[in-house]
FIKOL-927658 format. One record per residue (C-alpha): residue in one letter; x, y, z. Coordinates in steps of 0.1 Angstrom, whole numbers, padded with zeros to 4 digits, always signed. Layout:
N
AXYZ;...
# end
This chain:
1074
X+0268+0087+0073;X+0294+0112+0062;X+0291+0130+0096;X+0299+0098+0114;X+0329+0091+0093;X+0343+0126+0099;X+0332+0124+0135;X+0354+0093+0140;X+0384+0116+0136;X+0392+0128+0171;X+0388+0165+0165;X+0392+0176+0201;X+0425+0157+0205;X+0438+0172+0173;X+0428+0208+0183;X+0444+0202+0218;X+0477+0193+0201;X+0475+0223+0178;X+0464+0248+0203;X+0486+0234+0230;X+0518+0242+0212;X+0509+0269+0186;X+0543+0284+0182;X+0559+0250+0174;X+0532+0243+0148;X+0536+0277+0133;X+0573+0274+0130;X+0570+0240+0112;X+0544+0254+0088;X+0564+0286+0081;X+0595+0265+0074;X+0575+0244+0049;X+0560+0275+0034;X+0595+0290+0030;X+0607+0259+0012;X+0577+0261-0012;X+0582+0298-0017;X+0618+0295-0026;X+0609+0275-0057;X+0583+0299-0070;X+0608+0321-0089;X+0615+0290-0111;X+0579+0290-0124;X+0577+0297-0161;X+0549+0307-0184;X+0540+0285-0214;X+0511+0304-0228;X+0498+0296-0263;X+0466+0296-0281;X+0474+0260-0290;X+0468+0251-0254;X+0431+0256-0261;X+0428+0229-0288;X+0416+0193-0283;X+0446+0170-0290;X+0424+0139-0293;X+0404+0152-0323;X+0409+0134-0357;X+0412+0169-0372;X+0442+0176-0350;X+0459+0144-0363;X+0452+0155-0398;X+0467+0189-0391;X+0498+0173-0377;X+0500+0151-0409;X+0497+0183-0429;X+0526+0199-0411;X+0547+0167-0416;X+0539+0168-0453;X+0541+0205-0462;X+0561+0219-0433;X+0552+0242-0405;X+0525+0269-0410;X+0540+0290-0381;X+0544+0323-0399;X+0552+0358-0386;X+0541+0387-0408;X+0562+0418-0404;X+0545+0449-0417;X+0564+0481-0426;X+0549+0514-0436;X+0563+0543-0455;X+0556+0568-0483;X+0569+0546-0511;X+0581+0510-0506;X+0603+0513-0537;X+0621+0543-0525;X+0658+0535-0518;X+0656+0543-0481;X+0626+0521-0475;X+0639+0493-0497;X+0673+0493-0480;X+0655+0491-0446;X+0636+0461-0460;X+0668+0445-0471;X+0685+0452-0437;X+0656+0437-0418;X+0654+0407-0441;X+0691+0400-0436;X+0687+0403-0398;X+0657+0380-0397;X+0675+0353-0416;X+0701+0352-0388;X+0675+0345-0361;X+0676+0309-0350;X+0644+0291-0358;X+0636+0311-0390;X+0635+0287-0419;X+0630+0313-0448;X+0624+0350-0452;X+0601+0360-0480;X+0604+0397-0489;X+0608+0420-0519;X+0646+0423-0514;X+0648+0385-0514;X+0627+0383-0546;X+0649+0409-0563;X+0680+0390-0553;X+0666+0359-0569;X+0657+0375-0602;X+0685+0401-0603;X+0715+0384-0587;X+0739+0411-0601;X+0717+0439-0587;X+0716+0457-0620;X+0680+0468-0620;X+0668+0500-0606;X+0640+0500-0581;X+0617+0516-0606;X+0622+0488-0631;X+0618+0462-0604;X+0585+0479-0594;X+0574+0479-0631;X+0583+0442-0635;X+0565+0431-0603;X+0533+0451-0611;X+0516+0423-0631;X+0525+0396-0607;X+0494+0388-0587;X+0512+0367-0561;X+0530+0398-0547;X+0499+0420-0546;X+0484+0422-0511;X+0510+0398-0499;X+0543+0418-0502;X+0529+0449-0518;X+0499+0470-0508;X+0477+0485-0535;X+0490+0520-0528;X+0526+0508-0525;X+0530+0524-0491;X+0530+0491-0471;X+0552+0461-0476;X+0553+0428-0458;X+0580+0404-0448;X+0570+0368-0442;X+0591+0347-0418;X+0585+0310-0421;X+0596+0293-0389;X+0610+0258-0384;X+0587+0232-0370;X+0594+0232-0332;X+0611+0266-0332;X+0611+0285-0299;X+0585+0310-0308;X+0590+0334-0279;X+0627+0337-0287;X+0620+0344-0324;X+0593+0369-0316;X+0615+0388-0291;X+0644+0388-0316;X+0621+0402-0343;X+0609+0429-0319;X+0645+0438-0311;X+0654+0441-0348;X+0624+0464-0354;X+0634+0485-0324;X+0671+0487-0335;X+0660+0500-0368;X+0641+0528-0351;X+0611+0518-0371;X+0590+0503-0345;X+0564+0531-0348;X+0560+0523-0385;X+0565+0485-0383;X+0550+0457-0363;X+0547+0419-0364;X+0516+0398-0363;X+0507+0361-0366;X+0501+0332-0342;X+0536+0333-0326;X+0533+0370-0316;X+0498+0364-0304;X+0511+0336-0281;X+0539+0358-0268;X+0515+0386-0261;X+0493+0361-0242;X+0522+0350-0221;X+0532+0386-0214;X+0496+0395-0203;X+0494+0363-0182;X+0526+0371-0165;X+0515+0406-0158;X+0482+0393-0144;X+0499+0367-0123;X+0519+0394-0105;X+0494+0422-0104;X+0459+0406-0099;X+0466+0385-0067;X+0480+0416-0050;X+0450+0436-0060;X+0427+0408-0048;X+0445+0408-0014;X+0441+0446-0012;X+0404+0445-0020;X+0397+0417+0004;X+0418+0435+0031;X+0396+0466+0027;X+0365+0444+0029;X+0377+0426+0061;X+0386+0459+0077;X+0351+0472+0070;X+0336+0440+0085;X+0357+0436+0117;X+0374+0471+0121;X+0406+0453+0131;X+0439+0449+0114;X+0447+0418+0135;X+0416+0399+0123;X+0423+0410+0087;X+0459+0399+0089;X+0450+0364+0103;X+0427+0356+0075;X+0449+0370+0047;X+0480+0354+0060;X+0462+0320+0061;X+0451+0322+0025;X+0484+0335+0014;X+0501+0305+0029;X+0478+0281+0010;X+0485+0300-0022;X+0523+0297-0017;X+0520+0260-0012;X+0501+0256-0044;X+0524+0277-0065;X+0554+0260-0049;X+0540+0226-0058;X+0536+0237-0094;X+0572+0248-0094;X+0585+0216-0078;X+0565+0195-0103;X+0579+0216-0132;X+0545+0226-0145;X+0543+0258-0164;X+0516+0284-0159;X+0491+0287-0188;X+0464+0312-0196;X+0440+0296-0171;X+0462+0284-0142;X+0473+0320-0135;X+0438+0325-0120;X+0444+0297-0094;X+0459+0321-0067;X+0429+0344-0070;X+0406+0315-0067;X+0424+0304-0036;X+0424+0338-0020;X+0386+0343-0026;X+0376+0308-0015;X+0401+0306+0014;X+0388+0339+0027;X+0353+0324+0026;X+0364+0293+0046;X+0382+0314+0072;X+0352+0337+0075;X+0328+0309+0082;X+0350+0296+0110;X+0359+0330+0125;X+0323+0343+0125;X+0313+0313+0147;X+0345+0317+0168;X+0338+0354+0173;X+0305+0345+0190;X+0323+0325+0216;X+0347+0353+0224;X+0320+0373+0243;X+0307+0343+0262;X+0337+0321+0269;X+0366+0329+0291;X+0387+0299+0280;X+0402+0294+0246;X+0402+0256+0243;X+0364+0251+0249;X+0356+0280+0225;X+0379+0265+0198;X+0365+0230+0202;X+0329+0242+0200;X+0337+0263+0170;X+0354+0235+0151;X+0328+0209+0162;X+0302+0231+0144;X+0322+0240+0113;X+0346+0211+0106;X+0320+0188+0091;X+0303+0214+0068;X+0337+0228+0059;X+0350+0194+0048;X+0319+0187+0028;X+0321+0222+0013;X+0357+0215+0003;X+0346+0182-0013;X+0318+0199-0033;X+0342+0227-0044;X+0367+0201-0055;X+0340+0181-0072;X+0329+0212-0092;X+0364+0221-0102;X+0375+0185-0108;X+0345+0179-0132;X+0363+0203-0156;X+0388+0174-0162;X+0363+0158-0185;X+0369+0187-0209;X+0394+0174-0235;X+0415+0205-0234;X+0449+0204-0217;X+0448+0239-0203;X+0414+0234-0187;X+0426+0201-0172;X+0457+0217-0157;X+0436+0244-0142;X+0413+0218-0127;X+0441+0198-0112;X+0460+0226-0095;X+0428+0244-0084;X+0418+0212-0066;X+0452+0210-0051;X+0448+0247-0040;X+0415+0239-0023;X+0430+0210-0005;X+0458+0232+0007;X+0431+0256+0021;X+0416+0228+0041;X+0449+0219+0056;X+0455+0256+0065;X+0422+0261+0082;X+0427+0229+0102;X+0463+0236+0113;X+0476+0271+0107;X+0444+0291+0114;X+0438+0275+0149;X+0474+0284+0158;X+0468+0321+0149;X+0436+0320+0169;X+0455+0306+0199;X+0482+0333+0198;X+0457+0361+0192;X+0432+0350+0218;X+0441+0376+0245;X+0438+0404+0220;X+0407+0392+0203;X+0387+0393+0235;X+0390+0431+0235;X+0378+0436+0200;X+0345+0455+0192;X+0315+0437+0176;X+0317+0433+0138;X+0295+0453+0115;X+0278+0422+0101;X+0262+0415+0135;X+0242+0447+0130;X+0229+0434+0097;X+0217+0401+0112;X+0204+0413+0145;X+0177+0392+0162;X+0149+0416+0151;X+0160+0415+0115;X+0164+0378+0115;X+0129+0375+0129;X+0115+0397+0102;X+0133+0378+0075;X+0119+0345+0089;X+0084+0358+0089;X+0088+0372+0054;X+0099+0337+0041;X+0071+0319+0059;X+0042+0343+0051;X+0053+0354+0016;X+0065+0321+0003;X+0042+0320-0028;X+0050+0356-0037;X+0087+0349-0032;X+0086+0318-0054;X+0066+0337-0081;X+0093+0364-0083;X+0121+0339-0084;X+0104+0319-0111;X+0099+0350-0133;X+0136+0359-0128;X+0146+0323-0136;X+0125+0324-0168;X+0141+0357-0178;X+0175+0340-0172;X+0165+0310-0193;X+0156+0332-0222;X+0191+0347-0219;X+0207+0313-0218;X+0189+0304-0251;X+0207+0334-0267;X+0242+0321-0258;X+0265+0313-0287;X+0295+0289-0285;X+0326+0307-0298;X+0364+0305-0296;X+0382+0336-0309;X+0418+0340-0300;X+0417+0376-0311;X+0388+0383-0286;X+0412+0373-0258;X+0427+0408-0262;X+0410+0440-0255;X+0403+0462-0285;X+0430+0488-0275;X+0458+0463-0273;X+0486+0462-0299;X+0478+0426-0310;X+0441+0435-0317;X+0450+0467-0336;X+0477+0450-0357;X+0454+0421-0366;X+0429+0445-0381;X+0454+0468-0396;X+0473+0442-0417;X+0443+0431-0438;X+0434+0467-0446;X+0467+0470-0465;X+0478+0435-0473;X+0462+0402-0464;X+0450+0385-0432;X+0475+0370-0409;X+0457+0337-0399;X+0463+0310-0425;X+0440+0283-0436;X+0449+0254-0460;X+0430+0234-0486;X+0448+0201-0493;X+0440+0184-0526;X+0450+0148-0530;X+0450+0122-0558;X+0454+0085-0558;X+0484+0085-0580;X+0519+0100-0581;X+0529+0129-0603;X+0492+0140-0606;X+0502+0176-0601;X+0528+0175-0628;X+0500+0177-0653;X+0486+0208-0668;X+0449+0200-0660;X+0458+0196-0624;X+0475+0230-0623;X+0444+0245-0640;X+0423+0228-0613;X+0444+0245-0587;X+0437+0278-0603;X+0400+0271-0604;X+0399+0264-0568;X+0418+0296-0561;X+0393+0316-0581;X+0365+0302-0559;X+0384+0306-0526;X+0389+0343-0534;X+0351+0346-0531;X+0349+0331-0497;X+0342+0358-0470;X+0373+0365-0450;X+0398+0350-0474;X+0421+0379-0486;X+0448+0360-0505;X+0454+0325-0518;X+0488+0310-0527;X+0494+0277-0545;X+0518+0259-0569;X+0499+0275-0598;X+0509+0310-0587;X+0545+0301-0584;X+0546+0283-0617;X+0532+0314-0634;X+0559+0335-0616;X+0586+0312-0628;X+0572+0311-0663;X+0572+0349-0663;X+0608+0351-0650;X+0622+0326-0674;X+0607+0344-0704;X+0624+0376-0695;X+0594+0392-0678;X+0572+0391-0709;X+0537+0399-0696;X+0523+0374-0722;X+0540+0346-0704;X+0526+0354-0669;X+0503+0325-0674;X+0500+0288-0667;X+0522+0264-0687;X+0506+0252-0720;X+0517+0215-0718;X+0525+0188-0693;X+0562+0188-0702;X+0563+0226-0696;X+0550+0219-0661;X+0580+0196-0654;X+0604+0222-0668;X+0590+0250-0647;X+0591+0228-0615;X+0628+0222-0621;X+0634+0259-0626;X+0613+0266-0595;X+0637+0246-0574;X+0668+0264-0586;X+0652+0299-0586;X+0632+0300-0554;X+0643+0269-0535;X+0631+0234-0528;X+0617+0244-0494;X+0592+0268-0509;X+0581+0242-0534;X+0575+0216-0507;X+0551+0240-0489;X+0527+0237-0519;X+0532+0202-0533;X+0543+0168-0518;X+0574+0149-0528;X+0555+0125-0550;X+0533+0153-0565;X+0502+0134-0554;X+0490+0161-0530;X+0490+0199-0533;X+0482+0227-0509;X+0465+0260-0513;X+0473+0284-0486;X+0446+0310-0477;X+0456+0341-0458;X+0425+0351-0439;X+0411+0377-0415;X+0391+0349-0399;X+0395+0346-0361;X+0363+0331-0348;X+0355+0294-0347;X+0322+0301-0363;X+0338+0319-0392;X+0363+0291-0398;X+0334+0266-0397;X+0314+0286-0422;X+0344+0289-0445;X+0350+0251-0443;X+0313+0245-0451;X+0314+0267-0482;X+0347+0252-0495;X+0336+0216-0490;X+0303+0224-0507;X+0322+0236-0537;X+0344+0205-0537;X+0314+0182-0537;X+0301+0199-0568;X+0332+0189-0587;X+0321+0153-0592;X+0344+0147-0622;X+0375+0157-0602;X+0400+0130-0592;X+0411+0149-0562;X+0399+0146-0526;X+0397+0179-0506;X+0403+0185-0470;X+0404+0218-0452;X+0429+0220-0424;X+0449+0245-0403;X+0450+0256-0367;X+0418+0276-0372;X+0399+0245-0382;X+0412+0226-0352;X+0402+0255-0329;X+0368+0256-0345;X+0361+0219-0339;X+0375+0222-0304;X+0349+0249-0296;X+0322+0224-0304;X+0334+0202-0276;X+0329+0231-0251;X+0292+0226-0249;X+0296+0188-0246;X+0323+0193-0219;X+0302+0220-0202;X+0272+0197-0200;X+0292+0168-0187;X+0310+0190-0162;X+0278+0205-0148;X+0261+0171-0147;X+0291+0155-0128;X+0291+0185-0104;X+0254+0183-0097;X+0256+0145-0093;X+0284+0148-0068;X+0267+0176-0049;X+0235+0155-0048;X+0254+0124-0035;X+0271+0144-0008;X+0238+0160+0004;X+0221+0126+0003;X+0250+0112+0023;X+0245+0139+0049;X+0207+0136+0052;X+0198+0103+0035;X+0170+0122+0018;X+0165+0126-0019;X+0141+0155-0014;X+0167+0176+0005;X+0193+0167-0022;X+0169+0181-0049;X+0162+0212-0028;X+0199+0218-0025;X+0204+0215-0062;X+0175+0239-0068;X+0190+0265-0045;X+0224+0262-0062;X+0210+0262-0098;X+0198+0298-0093;X+0233+0314-0093;X+0241+0294-0125;X+0209+0306-0141;X+0218+0342-0132;X+0254+0338-0145;X+0245+0322-0178;X+0214+0344-0183;X+0237+0374-0179;X+0260+0358-0206;X+0231+0356-0230;X+0217+0391-0224;X+0252+0407-0225;X+0261+0389-0257;X+0290+0371-0241;X+0300+0339-0260;X+0305+0305-0243;X+0343+0303-0248;X+0373+0288-0231;X+0371+0312-0201;X+0334+0312-0196;X+0330+0275-0198;X+0346+0273-0163;X+0319+0294-0147;X+0291+0269-0141;X+0312+0242-0123;X+0331+0267-0102;X+0300+0286-0092;X+0283+0254-0081;X+0313+0244-0062;X+0315+0278-0044;X+0277+0284-0040;X+0271+0250-0025;X+0295+0259+0004;X+0268+0282+0017;X+0242+0255+0012;X+0263+0229+0031;X+0268+0253+0061;X+0231+0262+0061;X+0219+0226+0060;X+0243+0215+0087;X+0232+0243+0110;X+0196+0239+0101;X+0197+0202+0109;X+0213+0208+0143;X+0187+0235+0151;X+0158+0213+0139;X+0171+0185+0161;X+0170+0207+0191;X+0138+0226+0183;X+0118+0200+0163;X+0101+0231+0146;X+0109+0243+0111;X+0102+0280+0117;X+0122+0281+0149;X+0151+0262+0133;X+0150+0286+0104;X+0153+0316+0127;X+0182+0301+0146;X+0200+0291+0114;X+0197+0325+0097;X+0210+0341+0129;X+0241+0318+0129;X+0250+0314+0092;X+0235+0346+0077;X+0265+0367+0086;X+0292+0344+0073;X+0271+0336+0042;X+0269+0373+0032;X+0305+0379+0042;X+0318+0350+0021;X+0298+0360-0009;X+0312+0395-0006;X+0347+0381-0003;X+0343+0359-0033;X+0327+0386-0054;X+0355+0410-0044;X+0382+0385-0053;X+0368+0376-0087;X+0360+0412-0095;X+0397+0419-0097;X+0399+0395-0127;X+0380+0422-0147;X+0412+0443-0147;X+0430+0416-0167;X+0440+0424-0203;X+0432+0388-0211;X+0395+0391-0220;X+0384+0355-0211;X+0399+0360-0176;X+0380+0393-0173;X+0348+0378-0185;X+0352+0349-0162;X+0356+0372-0133;X+0326+0392-0143;X+0303+0362-0147;X+0315+0346-0115;X+0309+0378-0096;X+0274+0381-0110;X+0266+0345-0101;X+0280+0348-0066;X+0261+0380-0060;X+0229+0359-0065;X+0242+0330-0043;X+0229+0346-0010;X+0194+0347-0027;X+0196+0309-0030;X+0210+0304+0005;X+0189+0330+0024;X+0156+0328+0005;X+0151+0298-0017;X+0167+0272+0006;X+0148+0283+0038;X+0115+0286+0019;X+0118+0251+0004;X+0131+0235+0037;X+0103+0249+0057;X+0081+0220+0045;X+0106+0192+0047;X+0121+0176+0078;X+0159+0176+0076;X+0163+0146+0099;X+0156+0110+0090;X+0135+0085+0108;X+0167+0070+0121;X+0177+0103+0136;X+0142+0107+0151;X+0148+0073+0168;X+0182+0085+0180;X+0166+0116+0195;X+0139+0096+0212;X+0164+0070+0227;X+0187+0097+0239;X+0217+0091+0217;X+0221+0054+0221;X+0229+0033+0191;X+0198+0026+0172;X+0206-0010+0163;X+0210-0018+0200;X+0179+0000+0212;X+0155-0014+0185;X+0155-0053+0184;X+0140-0053+0149;X+0171-0034+0135;X+0197-0054+0154;X+0228-0062+0134;X+0219-0040+0104;X+0241-0015+0087;X+0230+0021+0087;X+0220+0019+0050;X+0199-0012+0058;X+0183+0007+0087;X+0175+0035+0063;X+0159+0012+0038;X+0137-0004+0064;X+0126+0029+0079;X+0119+0045+0045;X+0099+0014+0035;X+0073+0019+0063;X+0051+0048+0072;X+0048+0069+0104;X+0015+0069+0123;X+0006+0095+0149;X-0014+0079+0178;X-0033+0100+0203;X-0036+0091+0239;X-0064+0066+0245;X-0066+0056+0208;X-0066+0020+0198;X-0037+0009+0176;X-0057-0022+0169;X-0083-0043+0187;X-0084-0079+0197;X-0098-0100+0169;X-0087-0076+0141;X-0071-0090+0110;X-0033-0089+0115;X-0020-0070+0084;X+0008-0049+0099;X+0035-0049+0125;X+0045-0017+0144;X+0077-0003+0160;X+0072+0022+0188;X+0090+0055+0181;X+0076+0074+0210;X+0048+0072+0236;X+0036+0043+0258;X+0012+0015+0248;X-0006-0012+0267;X-0014-0046+0253;X-0046-0058+0269;X-0066-0090+0267;X-0104-0088+0271;X-0127-0117+0282;X-0157-0107+0260;X-0155-0108+0222;X-0173-0091+0194;X-0191-0057+0191;X-0190-0032+0219;X-0185-0059+0245;X-0150-0062+0232;X-0143-0027+0244;X-0163-0029+0276;X-0154-0063+0289;X-0130-0072+0317;X-0095-0063+0307;X-0062-0078+0317;X-0030-0059+0308;X-0006-0083+0292;X+0024-0061+0285;X+0035-0024+0285;X+0053-0014+0253;X+0076+0016+0249;X+0103+0030+0226;X+0118+0003+0203;X+0093-0025+0211;X+0078-0044+0183;X+0040-0049+0182;X+0020-0074+0162;X+0049-0094+0148;X+0031-0127+0155;X+0000-0117+0137;X+0017-0106+0105;X+0038-0138+0104;X+0007-0160+0107;X-0018-0137+0088;X-0043-0144+0116;X-0062-0123+0141;X-0050-0101+0169;X-0048-0118+0203;X-0048-0086+0223;X-0058-0049+0220;X-0031-0023+0220;X-0041+0011+0234;X-0020+0043+0236;X-0014+0054+0272;X+0007+0084+0262;X+0004+0100+0227;X+0032+0088+0204;X+0044+0076+0170;X+0048+0042+0155;X+0065+0029+0124;X+0040+0007+0105;X+0052-0021+0082;X+0026-0039+0062;X+0029-0072+0044;X+0032-0052+0011;X+0061-0032+0026;X+0078-0064+0036;X+0073-0079+0002;X+0087-0049-0015;X+0117-0049+0008;X+0122-0086+0000;X+0121-0079-0038;X+0143-0048-0039;X+0167-0054-0009;X+0168-0091-0003;X+0197-0090+0021;X+0181-0063+0042;X+0148-0083+0042;X+0168-0114+0053;X+0183-0096+0082;X+0148-0082+0091;X+0132-0116+0091;X+0161-0130+0111;X+0155-0103+0138;X+0117-0111+0137;X+0125-0147+0143;X+0147-0138+0173;X+0120-0115+0187;X+0094-0142+0184;X+0117-0167+0200;X+0124-0144+0229;X+0087-0137+0234;X+0078-0174+0232;X+0104-0181+0259;X+0089-0153+0280;X+0054-0166+0274;X+0065-0201+0284;X+0081-0188+0316;X+0051-0167+0324;X+0028-0197+0319;X+0050-0219+0340;X+0050-0193+0368;X+0012-0189+0365;X+0008-0227+0370;X+0029-0228+0402;X+0019-0196+0419;X-0012-0188+0439;X-0033-0161+0423;X-0043-0143+0455;X-0009-0142+0473;X+0017-0147+0446;X+0033-0175+0467;X+0037-0211+0457;X+0004-0229+0454;X-0002-0262+0472;X+0011-0285+0445;X+0043-0265+0440;X+0048-0262+0477;X+0046-0300+0482;X+0070-0305+0453;X+0094-0281+0470;X+0090-0300+0503;X+0098-0333+0485;X+0130-0318+0470;X+0141-0304+0504;X+0134-0338+0521;X+0156-0355+0495;X+0184-0330+0500;X+0181-0334+0538;X+0184-0371+0535;X+0213-0369+0512;X+0234-0344+0532;X+0219-0348+0567;X+0210-0311+0570;X+0183-0302+0596;X+0149-0294+0581;X+0118-0276+0596;X+0084-0264+0587;X+0069-0231+0598;X+0031-0230+0598;X+0013-0196+0598;X-0024-0201+0606;X-0047-0172+0600;X-0078-0173+0622;X-0107-0149+0613;X-0128-0137+0642;X-0158-0123+0623;X-0190-0140+0632;X-0206-0134+0597;X-0195-0126+0562;X-0176-0093+0556;X-0192-0063+0540;X-0164-0063+0513;X-0150-0097+0505;X-0120-0081+0489;X-0108-0069+0524;X-0101-0105+0534;X-0081-0111+0501;X-0062-0079+0507;X-0054-0090+0543;X-0042-0124+0531;X-0019-0107+0505;X-0005-0084+0533;X+0003-0114+0554;X+0019-0132+0526;X+0040-0102+0516;X+0052-0096+0552;X+0060-0133+0556;X+0080-0134+0523;X+0101-0105+0534;X+0108-0119+0568;X+0120-0153+0559;X+0155-0161+0545;X+0163-0163+0508;X+0169-0200+0511;X+0135-0206+0525;X+0104-0215+0504;X+0070-0201+0513;X+0037-0213+0499;X+0000-0214+0505;X-0012-0248+0519;X-0049-0240+0522;X-0072-0210+0524;X-0059-0199+0557;X-0025-0216+0561;X+0009-0206+0549;X+0038-0230+0551;X+0075-0222+0549;X+0101-0249+0543;X+0131-0240+0564;X+0163-0255+0551;X+0193-0260+0575;X+0173-0248+0605;X+0182-0258+0640;X+0162-0252+0672;X+0181-0220+0678;X+0175-0208+0643;X+0138-0215+0647;X+0136-0191+0677;X+0153-0164+0657;X+0129-0168+0629;X+0099-0167+0653;X+0111-0135+0669;X+0117-0119+0634;X+0082-0128+0623;X+0066-0115+0655;X+0085-0082+0652;X+0075-0079+0615;X+0038-0085+0620;X+0035-0063+0651;X+0059-0035+0648;X+0077-0032+0614;X+0047-0035+0592;X+0010-0027+0597;X-0018-0050+0589;X-0053-0038+0580;X-0071-0031+0613;X-0105-0036+0596;X-0099-0074+0598;X-0102-0090+0631;X-0079-0119+0628;X-0050-0136+0646;X-0020-0153+0632;X-0006-0184+0649;X+0029-0197+0643;X+0043-0232+0648;X+0078-0242+0638;X+0082-0279+0638;X+0115-0296+0633;X+0116-0328+0612;X+0147-0344+0626;X+0143-0381+0624;X+0109-0380+0607;X+0124-0379+0572;X+0148-0407+0577;X+0124-0433+0564;X+0118-0442+0528;X+0085-0425+0527;X+0073-0393+0542;X+0038-0379+0538;X+0044-0342+0539;X+0008-0332+0533;X-0004-0355+0561;X+0022-0342+0585;X+0013-0306+0578;X-0024-0313+0580;X-0020-0331+0612;X+0001-0304+0627;X-0026-0278+0618;X-0053-0299+0635;X-0033-0309+0665;X-0019-0276+0676;X-0020-0241+0661;X+0012-0230+0679;X+0020-0198+0696;X+0001-0166+0689;X+0021-0145+0665;X-0003-0116+0659;X-0016-0097+0676;X+0008-0097+0705;X-0006-0087+0738;X+0012-0054+0737;X-0002-0046+0702;X-0037-0056+0713;X-0035-0033+0743;X-0025-0004+0721;
# end
């Protein structure tokens, strides 16, 4: 079906246009490529960990509500190290940096020791030693701004919601560099992590595609030993990559952490497509002296499988769009666009390069891959697959089970920190900060009550402190900050730093007083980070070292468990923060992965089914393509690699890529099987044709994706590793599993068997039973029945059998015979009369199955063949399941029965009017013809005559063989029928007389007819010499005799025979003398 749709496109005319003017086409394509390339410098990078979250989650909406209520949680922690943070030099450096950070656009507030000192000592009267002594009992500063050893201090930058994080991060980096303290200071937090991701992505985008091109160039040189062939393939894939990147730039789409891999995917896949086409084209170089026939034959063999391979690749990549993550969907969309661009290139640009390079390509040496797949090695591989099939399957099953065990070990995880290698600055800074201060990834616990001013009460503040005490015990939580901490600080400050007053307020009114002093002392914006405007909700910020989705999920579980234990509390708890959104998003990875893989497999099955209309071949193709997935995911489990944002892409992409080999193998195998009609021979031909490009493309894809392992972005590196491992195993599925499974299954349908038998004619025209049906309806009918092999001489059924099936001849020749005797052996040994000869497409037994009666004839196979049998049960099932198809089938049966009834009626009519011995008109029909001619002669006045041929036997007694006389009579009748005119009517009047009615015959015409008859009987044709007989001829005109109202033709003819036999016609005297 799919092949016919694609075949309707006039490929040869398209190629003739392309190859006929390659320079013009190349110029147009290069101009378009230049336009697209000119826009690429405008591509920007928008890389953020937040691209990896699921926007549609309810928890994401809760997180957005949290930010609207308490402000942004975008925080940058700047860490500075020294010998003593309270030394004048270090403290001045802290002050200078704090002042500089406040001037950076997008920074809402700077929290640092110098800012605290300015708030409590506005006149700057205290020494640093006193300030250090006064801050020592304040727990809020410990491991937040001051390390336990007082050698590390932190500066917290609270960013505005919607601030341009990259600009802020770069400005902070510039300030640290300007202070010449960058070797003792660093920044960490989500904004610096996102900027680092963008930097690594930009570096990978520039470096990795070039490395991929270099590796594939080396591989192509090793294969073909030719710079020209290498350049043609690489330039083609580079053009497609430029188109895709240019389209992204024109659409204003920014590159994210996944779309930077699109050019590498294009280079690897595009090389595979070009290799498949060029390997077939290279075979024609040695045997063809003309370019156009070689190009047409190459593309006639490769266009259909290439288009289907593109469709399956797009299906595999497009299935990732079901993942509710924006970055993955963007990767899916532009990767699909890139694959479409590759298809356009291989159908336009690549043929032009082949046309221009044709004279030089004919002088090239054979490629090295031809040595690997020499005829002897292909033959050995074929014998291995056929003879060791069970051993091969056993080994593959064991390997698959081993992979399945590895798959069961896979863990689902999302860890932004794991995106960086351990030796990167981001990773080292993340682990360094919590060794001295607190973790840099925040998590928030929101407590809400159903009434306003709830957190202006002393019990509510004490409740906050109790929650903080528990949160301090949660693994990974280094520091907690809440309204209770700041009220204790304000109480401590307002009572002149008396340590006894570093405590919670003692009464509700004191809470209100401290809140007012909080606003004037530290600012309203800090207060709003920990309590809502109506004081109905409060926030506890946790500074954690947590980075994995599992760790965030475990922390939430422990916290919510503690909250449920506080049954008497009036507050409702909710854990939120970017870490929680990321954690819940990782749970959707498995769901999205399963759906993506299921969609991919479904589309692949549908395409294979569309090619072969066979569910078995579709399942075989899926089995062969599941093997690389098992290997890839099994390697994930055994290597301890988590299922994350990068690795979730592997399965669908591997299926889309590996199925390309399957499509090419199946297309070639089907073509070879159609020619050979032998599975083993077709396997050998297919392995010889597609083995080289299959291995070459796998090597190209593995080489391309192996470059991803050089990326500093760990998911990209792991994605490249797993894809490479999976694609290494792809040839195993294509060269071993697929041939072994297909060796027991025919790749062609019954419809195609019919097509082969009838020599390519349209099936619906050649088989009356299928007339007017669509191809799907034909497929349903053929799949409903069963194929029977009938040997020569075998009886399909016998006369008198119960009619329970009808048959359609697929091949062979069958005779329908009627026997005179009935029952037992006499039925087979009686006198037989052949009623009809049945060949390809004829329907047998349709009358019997419609009447449920007995067979009227016996059908015997003359030449061994095949028939399609349809029983009454088959027809009933077809009527139930496919009523429209059954209706069309019964309509065709009715047409067939009508045609055969008309034929039978005509045959019966002829048998009643013809003489059995001579095949001429019998006496009754002859006299009817005479009456008609007489009436016509009377009406129009035309002359009319009779010609009487009298056969006189000269034997005295009976003949030894009576059949000789019958044979002589038939010879005379045949010669006479040939000799008369077409308008004359010849019949048998009696046992020895033939009469011809001669219309429009004058006397002169009569003499001509007599001479013709005499020459025919004596010279042109030879009668049997065993019979001693003579033939007399009398031509009598009837002018005037027919004028009356009545005319006794029989009497006239009989009288003429008795009265005068006429002149001797045979033998003539000359013939008798001879």
